[in-house]
C-alpha positions as CSV (number, residue, x, y, z in Angstrom):
1,M,171.3,249.9,58.8
2,N,169.6,253.0,57.1
3,T,172.6,254.6,55.8
4,E,170.7,257.3,54.4
5,L,169.2,258.5,57.7
6,D,173.1,258.5,59.0
7,M,174.1,260.5,56.6
8,N,171.4,262.8,57.0
9,K,172.3,262.9,60.8
10,L,175.6,264.2,60.3
11,S,174.5,267.2,59.0
12,E,171.9,267.4,61.9
13,L,174.8,266.8,65.0
14,S,175.3,269.5,66.9
15,P,178.3,271.7,65.7
16,E,179.6,271.8,69.3
17,K,179.8,268.2,69.2
18,K,182.2,268.3,66.4
19,P,185.8,268.6,67.2
20,L,187.2,270.1,63.9
21,E,185.8,272.8,61.5
22,I,187.0,273.3,57.6
23,Y,187.0,276.3,56.0
24,I,186.6,275.2,52.3
25,F,187.5,278.2,50.3
26,I,186.1,278.2,46.6
27,D,185.0,280.1,43.9
28,P,181.9,279.0,41.8
29,L,183.9,279.5,38.2
30,C,186.7,277.4,39.4
31,P,187.3,274.0,37.9
32,E,189.6,272.9,40.4
33,C,186.9,273.3,43.1
34,W,184.5,271.1,40.9
35,A,187.4,268.5,40.8
36,L,187.5,268.4,44.7
37,E,183.7,267.3,45.0
38,P,184.6,263.4,44.7
39,I,187.0,263.8,47.9
40,L,185.0,266.0,49.9
41,K,181.7,263.8,49.5
42,K,184.0,260.5,50.7
43,L,185.4,262.6,53.6
44,Y,182.2,264.1,54.7
45,I,180.7,260.6,54.4
46,E,183.4,258.7,56.5
47,Y,184.5,261.3,58.6
48,G,181.9,264.1,58.7
49,Q,181.1,263.1,62.8
50,Y,184.4,264.8,63.4
51,F,183.9,268.2,61.6
52,R,181.8,271.0,60.5
53,V,182.2,272.8,57.1
54,R,182.0,276.3,56.3
55,H,182.1,277.4,52.2
56,V,183.9,280.6,51.9
57,L,183.6,282.4,48.4
58,S,187.4,284.1,47.7
59,G,186.0,286.4,45.2
60,R,189.3,285.1,43.2
61,L,187.7,285.3,40.2
62,A,184.4,287.6,40.8
63,T,186.5,290.3,38.9
64,L,187.6,288.2,36.2
65,N,188.9,290.0,33.2
66,T,187.7,287.9,30.0
67,G,188.0,290.6,27.5
68,T,190.6,289.3,25.1
69,K,189.8,286.3,23.0
70,K,193.2,284.8,23.8
71,R,192.2,285.1,27.7
72,K,188.8,283.2,26.8
73,E,191.0,280.6,24.6
74,D,193.3,280.4,27.6
75,L,190.5,279.6,30.1
76,A,188.6,277.3,27.6
77,Q,192.1,275.1,27.5
78,M,192.5,275.2,31.4
79,W,188.9,273.7,31.9
80,E,190.1,270.9,29.5
81,K,193.0,269.9,31.1
82,T,191.2,270.4,34.4
83,A,188.2,268.0,33.4
84,S,190.9,265.1,31.5
85,R,193.1,265.4,34.7
86,S,190.4,265.2,37.6
87,G,187.7,262.9,35.6
88,M,185.1,265.8,36.7
89,S,183.7,266.9,33.4
90,C,183.8,270.8,32.8
91,D,183.2,271.9,28.8
92,G,185.8,274.8,28.3
93,N,183.8,275.5,25.1
94,L,181.7,277.6,27.4
95,W,184.5,280.5,27.1
96,L,184.3,280.4,23.1
97,E,180.8,280.2,23.0
98,N,179.0,281.7,26.1
99,P,181.5,283.6,27.8
100,I,180.8,285.0,31.2
101,E,181.7,288.5,31.8
102,S,180.8,289.2,35.3
103,P,180.3,286.5,37.8
104,F,180.2,288.8,40.7
105,L,176.1,288.0,40.9
106,A,176.6,284.4,41.1
107,S,178.6,284.9,44.5
108,I,175.8,287.0,45.9
109,A,173.6,284.4,45.0
110,I,175.1,281.7,46.7
111,K,175.0,283.9,49.6
112,A,171.5,284.3,49.2
113,A,170.7,280.7,48.9
114,E,172.6,280.4,52.5
115,L,170.1,282.5,53.8
116,Q,167.4,279.6,53.5
117,G,169.9,277.4,55.7
118,K,173.2,276.1,55.4
119,F,172.3,272.8,53.5
120,S,170.1,274.9,50.6
121,G,173.3,277.2,50.3
122,Q,175.3,273.8,49.6
123,Q,172.4,272.5,47.2
124,F,172.4,275.7,45.2
125,L,176.3,275.7,44.9
126,R,176.0,272.1,43.6
127,K,173.4,273.1,41.2
128,L,175.3,276.0,39.8
129,Q,178.3,274.1,39.4
130,E,176.6,271.3,37.1
131,I,174.6,274.0,35.3
132,L,178.0,275.9,34.3
133,F,180.7,273.3,34.1
134,L,178.0,270.4,32.2
135,E,175.2,273.0,30.5
136,K,177.4,275.5,29.6
137,K,175.2,278.0,30.7
138,D,175.8,281.9,32.1
139,I,175.5,282.0,35.5
140,S,175.8,285.7,35.2
141,E,172.3,285.7,34.3
142,L,169.8,285.7,36.8
143,E,167.2,283.5,34.7
144,V,170.2,281.2,35.0
145,L,170.5,281.7,38.9
146,K,166.7,281.2,39.5
147,E,166.8,278.1,37.2
148,C,169.5,276.7,39.7
149,A,167.3,277.7,42.9
150,L,164.5,275.6,41.4
151,R,166.9,273.0,41.0
152,A,168.1,273.1,44.5
153,N,164.0,273.3,45.8
154,L,164.6,276.7,47.2
155,D,161.7,279.3,47.7
156,I,162.2,281.1,44.5
157,E,160.5,284.7,46.0
158,E,162.8,284.8,49.0
159,F,165.7,283.9,46.9
160,I,165.0,286.7,44.3
161,Q,164.5,289.1,47.3
162,D,167.3,288.0,48.9
163,I,169.4,288.2,45.7
164,H,169.3,292.1,45.8
165,S,169.5,292.4,49.9
166,T,172.1,293.7,52.0
167,P,172.3,290.7,54.0
168,A,173.4,288.5,50.8
169,S,176.1,291.4,49.8
170,K,177.5,291.7,53.4
171,A,177.6,287.9,53.8
172,F,179.8,288.0,50.6
173,Q,182.1,290.7,51.8
174,C,182.6,288.8,55.2
175,D,183.8,285.9,53.0
176,L,186.2,288.4,50.9
177,K,187.5,289.7,54.8
178,I,187.8,285.9,55.9
179,T,190.0,285.1,52.5
180,S,192.0,288.0,53.0
181,E,192.5,287.5,56.8
182,M,193.9,284.1,56.4
183,D,196.1,285.0,53.2
184,V,194.1,282.6,50.8
185,E,195.8,283.1,47.6
186,E,194.8,280.3,45.6
187,I,192.0,277.8,45.2
188,P,190.8,275.4,46.2
189,S,192.2,275.9,49.7
190,L,191.1,274.0,53.0
191,V,192.1,275.2,56.3
192,F,191.5,272.8,59.3
193,F,191.0,274.1,63.0
194,N,190.6,272.2,66.2
195,E,188.6,273.1,69.4
196,N,191.9,275.1,70.6
197,I,191.0,278.7,69.5
198,E,194.7,279.6,70.1
199,D,196.2,277.2,67.5
200,E,196.5,278.4,64.0
201,G,194.5,276.5,61.0
202,L,196.5,274.4,58.7
203,K,196.1,275.3,55.3
204,V,196.0,273.1,52.3
205,T,196.1,274.6,48.8
206,G,195.1,272.4,45.6
207,V,193.6,269.1,45.2
208,Y,195.6,265.9,46.5
209,P,194.7,262.4,47.1
210,Y,191.8,261.2,49.7
211,S,194.7,260.0,52.0
212,V,196.2,263.4,52.6
213,Y,193.1,264.5,54.1
214,V,192.6,261.6,56.2
215,H,196.3,262.1,57.6
216,I,195.2,265.7,58.3
217,L,192.1,264.9,60.4
218,E,194.5,262.4,62.2
219,E,197.2,265.3,63.1
220,M,194.6,267.5,64.1
221,L,192.5,265.1,66.1
222,S,195.7,263.7,67.9
223,R,194.0,260.0,67.1
224,K,193.2,257.9,64.5
225,P,189.3,258.6,63.4
226,T,187.2,255.9,63.0
227,P,185.4,256.0,59.3
228,Q,181.6,255.4,59.1
229,R,180.6,252.4,57.1
230,L,179.8,253.4,53.6
231,P,176.4,253.4,52.6
232,S,175.3,251.2,49.7
233,I,175.9,252.5,46.0
234,E,171.8,253.0,45.7
235,Q,171.4,255.0,49.1
236,F,174.7,257.1,48.0
237,L,172.4,257.8,44.8
238,R,169.1,258.1,46.4
239,H,171.0,260.9,48.9
240,Y,172.7,262.6,46.3
241,S,170.6,262.2,43.3
242,F,172.8,263.0,40.5
243,V,176.9,262.2,40.6
244,A,179.6,261.7,38.4
245,T,180.7,258.4,37.5
246,K,184.2,259.9,39.3
247,E,182.6,260.5,42.5
248,I,181.2,257.2,42.6
249,S,184.8,255.8,41.8
250,V,186.5,257.9,44.8
251,V,183.9,257.2,47.1
252,Y,184.1,253.6,46.7
253,E,187.8,252.9,45.5
254,M,186.3,251.5,42.2
255,T,187.9,251.8,38.9
256,I,185.9,254.1,36.2
257,D,185.3,250.8,34.4
258,Q,184.1,249.0,37.4
259,V,181.5,251.8,38.1
260,E,180.4,252.0,34.4
261,K,179.7,248.1,34.4
262,E,177.7,248.7,37.2
263,M,175.9,251.3,36.4
264,K,174.8,249.9,32.6
265,K,172.9,247.0,34.9
266,W,171.3,249.7,36.8
267,V,170.0,251.4,33.7
268,L,168.6,248.5,32.5
269,Q,166.7,248.0,36.0
270,Q,165.8,251.8,35.4
271,K,167.3,252.8,38.8
272,V,169.4,255.4,37.2
273,E,169.3,257.4,33.8
274,R,172.5,257.8,32.3
275,I,173.9,261.4,31.5
276,P,176.5,261.5,28.9
277,V,178.5,264.8,29.1
278,K,182.0,266.1,27.5
279,H,184.0,264.4,29.7
280,G,182.8,261.1,31.0
281,T,179.3,260.3,32.2
282,F,176.8,261.4,35.2
283,W,173.7,259.4,36.5
284,R,170.3,260.5,37.9
285,Y,169.0,258.8,40.3
286,M,165.2,257.8,39.2
287,E,162.8,257.7,42.0
288,A,160.5,254.2,42.0
């Protein structure tokens, strides 16, 4: 079974064939949104045949007021607490060493990346989160956004044009309108919709154990969905290329120690490169 191809087929499956739609309300600066990544990966791999996803930028942090020293210290502490609790590293020292004063451009950049396709937008968002939470770079700077676009394999010239374009700005305004219309006041929030357009969406705010999201799928589908078989860990790493110990742990229901032990063998076999970060470890897959 070539599971990597199966994972690709999930994104290629016609949206009309998927009975559910999930609106994921996020903000690129939100550490809780970053903490949701392992659960979203597992949900997509096991049940992606049942739903399509739409990322909506809430704009909650786009007008962030970081003017005071106390505010920056509070943000740094919040990031550190979230990282320690969630296992998804984010370095709060960013707010003390290289604080972001105007994150508005980062949101526009995500919409600009989406103009090159849904997958491109998702890749760009992931690289943006990595460069922010792990490398402490200021994602309000155009050069940093260009670096994200390069890492996401976007067309750079097109990206630079689009970041200053009306369509990208309008797309962000559309996201803000959806956030307001759906009364989303906290992030992350997931809103689940079924095929019946008259039914209201089911809103879930915050980060919950994986089983909660599976139960919601069952409720929305009115039946027990059949999970896809997980790919091998190597196929998973090849597909995503750069993942946290926590992401492997959640997807494969392994302890952190079990993942670390397995990955150490792979380092010796030169299959992965170990990337230590402030809270935990990431692994980069090394192509043969």
